Every structure is written in C-alpha cells, then in structure tokens.
C-alpha positions in Angstrom: 0.0 0.0 0.0 1.4 3.4 -1.0 2.1 6.0 1.6 -0.3 8.9 1.8 1.2 12.4 1.2 1.1 14.9 4.1 -1.3 17.7 3.5 -1.1 20.4 6.2 -4.2 22.3 7.1 -2.3 25.6 7.4 0.3 27.2 5.1 3.5 28.1 6.9 5.5 30.9 5.1 9.2 29.9 4.6 10.1 33.1 6.5 9.3 31.2 9.6 12.1 28.7 8.8 14.4 31.6 8.0 13.7 33.2 11.4 14.3 29.9 13.3 17.5 29.3 11.3 19.1 32.7 12.2 18.0 32.4 15.8 19.7 29.0 16.1 22.9 30.5 14.7 22.6 33.5 17.1 22.5 35.7 14.0 20.5 38.9 13.7 18.5 40.1 10.7 21.2 42.8 10.2 23.9 40.1 10.2 22.0 38.2 7.5 21.5 41.4 5.5 25.2 42.1 5.6 26.1 38.5 4.6 23.7 38.3 1.7 23.8 41.8 0.4 20.0 42.0 0.8 18.5 45.0 2.6 17.3 44.6 6.2 13.8 45.5 5.0 13.8 42.6 2.6 15.0 40.2 5.2 12.4 41.5 7.7 9.5 41.3 5.1 10.4 37.7 4.3 10.4 36.8 8.0 7.1 38.6 8.4 5.6 36.6 5.5 5.1 39.7 3.4 7.6 38.8 0.7 8.5 35.5 -0.9 11.9 33.9 -1.1 13.0 34.5 -4.6 15.4 32.2 -6.6 18.1 34.9 -6.1 17.6 35.1 -2.3 17.5 31.3 -2.2 21.0 31.1 -3.7 22.3 33.7 -1.2 20.7 31.9 1.8 22.2 28.6 0.6 25.6 30.2 0.6 25.3 31.7 4.1 23.8 28.6 5.8 25.6 25.9 3.8 22.4 24.5 2.3 21.2 24.1 -1.3 19.3 26.8 -3.0 16.6 24.2 -3.8 15.9 23.8 -0.1 14.7 27.4 0.1 13.0 27.3 -3.3 11.1 24.2 -2.3 10.0 25.8 0.9 8.5 28.7 -1.1 6.9 26.4 -3.7 5.4 24.2 -1.1 4.0 27.2 0.7 2.4 28.6 -2.5 1.0 25.1 -3.4 -0.5 24.8 0.1 -2.1 28.2 -0.2 -3.7 27.2 -3.5 -4.9 23.9 -2.2 -6.4 25.4 1.0 -8.2 28.0 -1.1 -9.5 25.3 -3.4 -10.8 23.3 -0.4 -12.4 26.5 0.9 -14.1 26.9 -2.4 -15.3 23.3 -2.4 -16.9 23.9 1.0 -18.8 26.9 -0.5 -20.1 24.6 -3.3 -21.6 22.0 -1.0 -25.0 23.7 -0.6 -25.4 23.6 -4.4 -25.4 19.7 -4.3 -29.1 19.8 -3.4 -29.8 20.8 -7.0 -28.0 17.7 -8.4 -30.3 14.9 -7.3 -29.2 13.2 -10.5 -25.8 12.4 -8.9 -26.9 8.8 -8.2 -28.0 8.4 -11.8 -24.6 9.8 -13.1 -22.8 7.3 -10.8 -25.0 4.4 -11.9 -24.0 5.0 -15.5 -20.3 5.6 -14.7 -20.1 9.3 -15.5 -19.0 10.1 -11.9 -17.6 7.9 -9.1 -20.1 6.7 -6.5 -19.4 8.4 -3.1 -21.3 9.7 -0.1 -18.7 12.4 0.7 -20.1 15.9 -0.2 -16.7 17.3 -1.0 -15.9 14.5 -3.3 -19.3 14.8 -5.0 -18.5 18.5 -5.7 -15.1 17.7 -7.1 -16.5 14.9 -9.3 -19.3 17.2 -10.7 -16.7 19.9 -11.4 -14.6 17.5 -13.4 -17.7 16.1 -15.1 -18.8 19.5 -16.3 -15.3 20.8 -16.8 -15.9 23.9 -14.8 -14.4 25.6 -11.7 -17.7 26.2 -9.9 -21.2 24.6 -10.0 -22.5 28.1 -10.3 -21.3 28.1 -13.9 -23.5 25.2 -14.9 -26.3 27.5 -16.2 -23.6 29.2 -18.3 -22.0 26.2 -19.9 -25.3 24.4 -20.3 -27.4 27.4 -21.1 -29.8 25.5 -23.3 -31.0 23.4 -20.4 -31.9 26.5 -18.3 -33.4 28.4 -21.3 -35.6 25.7 -22.8 -36.7 23.8 -19.6 -39.8 25.9 -19.0 -41.9 23.2 -17.4 -42.1 23.7 -13.6 -41.3 20.1 -12.9 -38.1 19.9 -15.0 -34.9 19.8 -13.0 -32.6 22.1 -14.9 -29.5 20.7 -13.3 -30.6 17.1 -14.1 -31.3 18.1 -17.7 -27.9 19.9 -17.9 -26.2 16.7 -16.6 -28.0 14.6 -19.1 -26.9 16.8 -22.0 -23.4 16.8 -20.7 -23.3 13.0 -20.8 -24.2 13.2 -24.5 -21.3 15.6 -25.1 -18.8 13.4 -23.3 -19.9 10.3 -25.3 -19.9 12.2 -28.6 -16.3 13.1 -28.1 -15.4 9.4 -28.3 -17.2 8.9 -31.6 -15.2 9.6 -34.7 -17.2 10.9 -37.6 -16.7 12.1 -41.2 -17.4 15.7 -42.0 -21.1 16.5 -42.0 -22.6 15.9 -45.5 -26.3 16.6 -46.0 -26.4 14.7 -49.3 -25.0 11.6 -47.6 -27.6 12.0 -44.9 -30.4 12.0 -47.4 -28.9 9.1 -49.2 -28.8 7.1 -45.9 -32.4 7.6 -45.0 -33.7 4.3 -46.4 -31.0 2.4 -44.5 -32.0 4.3 -41.3 -35.7 3.5 -41.9 -34.9 -0.2 -42.3 -33.2 -0.3 -39.0 -36.6 0.1 -37.3 -37.2 -3.6 -38.2 -34.1 -4.8 -36.3 -33.6 -5.6 -32.6 -31.9 -3.0 -30.4 -28.8 -5.2 -30.2 -28.4 -5.0 -33.9 -29.7 -1.5 -34.8 -27.8 0.5 -32.1 -24.4 -0.2 -33.5 -25.5 0.2 -37.1 -27.2 3.5 -36.3 -24.1 5.0 -34.9 -22.0 3.7 -37.8 -24.3 5.0 -40.5 -24.7 8.4 -38.9 -21.0 8.8 -38.3 -20.5 8.4 -42.0 -22.3 11.6 -42.7 -21.0 13.6 -39.7 -23.4 12.9 -36.9 -22.5 11.3 -33.6 -25.4 9.5 -32.1 -25.4 8.8 -28.3 -27.8 6.8 -26.2 -28.1 8.4 -22.7 -30.5 6.8 -20.2 -33.4 8.9 -19.2 -32.8 11.0 -16.0 -35.6 11.5 -13.6 -37.4 14.9 -13.8 -36.0 15.8 -17.2 -39.0 14.9 -19.4 -36.6 14.8 -22.3 -36.8 12.5 -25.4 -33.8 13.7 -27.4 -31.6 16.6 -28.1 -29.5 18.0 -31.0 -26.5 20.3 -31.1 -23.5 21.1 -33.3 -20.3 20.2 -31.6 -18.2 21.7 -34.5 -19.3 23.1 -37.9 -18.5 19.6 -39.3 -19.9 17.4 -36.5 -23.4 17.2 -35.0 -24.7 15.4 -32.0 -28.1 13.6 -31.8 -28.7 12.4 -28.2 -31.5 10.0 -27.4 -33.1 8.8 -24.2 -35.7 6.1 -23.7 -38.4 8.3 -22.4 -41.6 6.2 -22.8 -39.5 3.0 -23.4 -41.2 2.3 -26.7 -39.4 1.9 -30.0 -41.8 4.1 -32.0 -41.1 7.0 -29.6 -37.4 6.3 -29.9 -37.4 6.3 -33.7 -39.7 9.3 -34.1 -37.4 11.2 -31.7 -34.4 10.3 -33.8 -35.9 11.4 -37.1 -37.2 14.5 -35.4 -33.7 15.5 -34.5 -32.5 14.5 -37.9 -35.0 17.0 -39.2 -33.4 19.8 -37.2 -30.1 19.0 -38.8 -31.3 19.2 -42.4 -33.7 22.1 -41.9 -32.2 24.4 -39.3 -29.0 26.4 -38.5 -25.7 25.1 -37.2 -25.7 27.6 -34.3 -28.9 26.3 -32.9 -29.5 23.6 -30.2 -32.7 21.8 -29.7 -34.1 19.8 -26.7 -37.2 17.6 -27.4 -39.4 17.4 -24.4 -42.3 15.1 -23.7 -44.7 18.2 -23.4 -45.0 19.4 -26.9 -47.5 22.2 -25.9 -44.8 24.2 -24.2 -42.1 24.1 -26.9 -40.0 27.2 -27.0 -39.2 27.0 -30.7 -42.6 25.7 -31.8 -42.4 26.5 -35.5 -39.1 24.7 -35.9 -40.2 21.9 -33.7 -43.3 21.4 -35.9 -41.1 21.4 -39.0 -38.9 18.6 -37.4 -42.1 16.7 -36.5 -43.3 16.9 -40.1 -40.0 15.8 -41.4 -40.1 12.7 -39.2 -43.7 11.8 -40.1 -43.2 12.2 -43.8 -39.9 10.4 -43.8 -41.4 7.4 -42.2 -44.7 7.5 -44.0 -45.1 9.6 -47.1 -48.3 11.8 -47.2 -49.8 10.1 -50.3 -49.2 6.6 -48.8 -50.7 7.5 -45.5 -53.8 9.1 -47.1 -54.4 6.0 -49.2 -54.0 3.8 -46.0 -56.5 5.9 -44.1 -59.0 5.8 -46.9 -59.1 2.0 -46.8 -60.5 2.4 -43.2 -58.9 -0.9 -42.1 -56.8 -0.4 -39.0 -56.6 -4.0 -37.8 -53.3 -5.4 -36.6 -52.9 -7.3 -39.8 -53.6 -4.2 -41.9 -51.0 -2.3 -40.0 -48.5 -5.0 -40.5 -49.1 -5.2 -44.2 -48.9 -1.4 -44.6 -45.6 -1.3 -42.6 -44.1 -4.1 -44.7 -45.0 -2.2 -47.9 -43.2 0.8 -46.5 -40.2 -1.2 -45.3 -40.5 0.0 -41.6 -41.5 -1.6 -38.3 -45.2 -2.0 -37.7 -44.6 -0.2 -34.4 -44.0 3.1 -36.3 -47.4 2.9 -37.9 -49.0 1.8 -34.6 -47.4 4.7 -32.8 -48.7 7.2 -35.5 -52.2 5.8 -35.2 -52.1 5.8 -31.4 -51.0 9.4 -31.3 -53.6 10.6 -33.8 -56.5 8.7 -32.4 -55.6 8.9 -28.7 -56.1 5.2 -28.4 -52.9 3.8 -26.9 -54.2 0.3 -26.2 -55.5 -0.8 -29.6 -52.1 -1.3 -31.2 -50.0 -1.6 -28.1 -49.0 -5.2 -28.9 -47.0 -3.8 -31.9 -45.1 -1.2 -30.0 -41.9 -2.8 -28.7 -40.3 -2.0 -25.4 -36.7 -0.8 -25.1 -34.4 -0.9 -22.2 -30.9 0.4 -21.6 -28.2 -2.1 -20.9 -25.4 -1.2 -18.4 -22.2 -0.1 -20.3 
C-alpha cells in the first residue's frame, strides 16, 4: 500500500524557517543582510511573510547557511501550493450547498459518469470534473440550453444539464466524417430499415451510418425529472450530435425522436441547439419543432401513402403489419402514429416494442 502524502491544514511561510535558522545560529537580521547583500527591510519582510523567497535570495541563503538553494526554493513552492490547495478546499466547502440541486448524482454514478461516493466534498469535485468547470454556479452558463428551454415547472434544470453533458462526453469518443447533407439524405432508407431490427443490432449500425455523414449518435439513459426524449446540437461546424433517451420506453417513440432530431439538422442552422421534451405544448421554438415533426412523419410514411391507407379504413393489426411491410418499416412506427392521432394507446400496443438500456 502506498504512503499517503502529508497535506497540512495551514500554510507556513518559509520566512518562519528563516527566522528559526538565524536564531539557532545567534544571528540577527542585520547580520544576515550584511552577509547576503539584501536589505534589512527585505529580510524582515520575508520573515514577516510579506515577501517570498526569490530564486536569487535562495541562492544567497544557501551560501550563508551551507544549504542548497533548492531547499529554500522548495519551501517557497510548497507554501504557495498549500495556499492554492487550501483556497480550493475552501471553495469546495462553499459549493456543497449547491449539491441539493443535483439529485441526479446517483444516476450519473449508476451509468459511470462520476464515481459513487457519499462524501459531499468528493461529490462536488466529481461534478466539477464532469462538467469541466471551476464552480457549480457556472452550470447555467456552460449548459445554457438546459436552463433556457426547460420551462416546465417540474423539469430539473440541473438534471437536464447533466443529461446533456453525458451526451457531449460520449460524442467526443465517436469519430465521424465531415457533415454531409447529401450523404444524410442518401442514408435515410438504410436508417428507416433499422426500425425492423432488434436494439442489439440496430444501435451499433445506427451509430456507424450516422458517423459516415458527420453525426455522432449517443444513447443516454433517461434521467428523472428531465422529461426529455432527445436533443440535437452542433459540436463543431463539421460534427453534429443527436442524443437519445428512452423516455416512454417504446421503440416508436425512440425512432420518431431520432428522425425528429435529424429533421433539425437538415432544416435548421448550425448555431442552434434543440431539446425535445415530452410536453409538446410548451415548446420554446414551436415553429421549428413542428417542422422537425413533419420531417419525421413524412420520412417514415409519405403523405400520399398515408392518405391511401387511411381511406381504406382498415386499422386492424394485420392491416397495420401489411402497410408497414409495404413501406419497409417496423409496424410499431405505424402503430405509434395511429395511437398518437386517435388517442387510443391500447388498440395497437402489442405492436409497440419495449426498449431498455443495458449497463455499459
């Protein structure tokens, strides 16, 4: 077992050691000034802790006392490092009251984004490292979208900010080609066909296909009190992020959310960021959200095809399956559309598959 390093809880200025040294040698401050060529004022201010031991004075003290200059330099460096550490620990103490806003810490720990701990100080340190900031007070600044778009009273802004940060972290690990809108459009049929595969198969393929046209797709488990389905942002001008939760735990919701976010990328600007909440009535950017919804609906089921299906007036399970097969998509997508438009969430529920996140 390695030895623990000693961390004093007070910072002792090296002037104290200088004072003790000259006293042990029955030397006065004037004597030391005469022997080093430094002024008495300089010697006195070092002893009083008002001035540091400089590299120049360290050399002179080493010559007078028969020690190395590094001895005195190290005293000064250790003193300054202790000052910084104690200040940092003081700052950590001031951050602890803010932990009450981060009820999602246990969820972050569950999914290995922070270490599990009950120590408040360590929790603060872990959160600071997680967000890459010097104070938790800065979370609203670096995750501004979470605080601007989370208008629902029940939404935990800090939990939403944490969920969004998880997506950014995972996206950094995904290598992508430069964003190419033409490649995106050319990949849509492949993406639609993935709806018919199991999660074990489609998740890896989805990431691979999207990375080929410059989009990093991340799957981040739903965090309590975020009410979020998905989010989109541009990490760089050449790399976008689509972040997906399993809010609702049904595959049709998952896939609609994905194509909704894809709609933002093809229709809206690179400086914008979107968060797709469960509550569609309180959307901040309603016009653009409606455009993304329309893109998702029409990409899955073209208007003409859907009109023809509705005119047949046969919405049985078998009819839904036949229609989905004709379109080359999962029956759950059609079932989800019908359920949403009719308000009947039980009639086609057998076709809507459940999804669960697996531990990384």
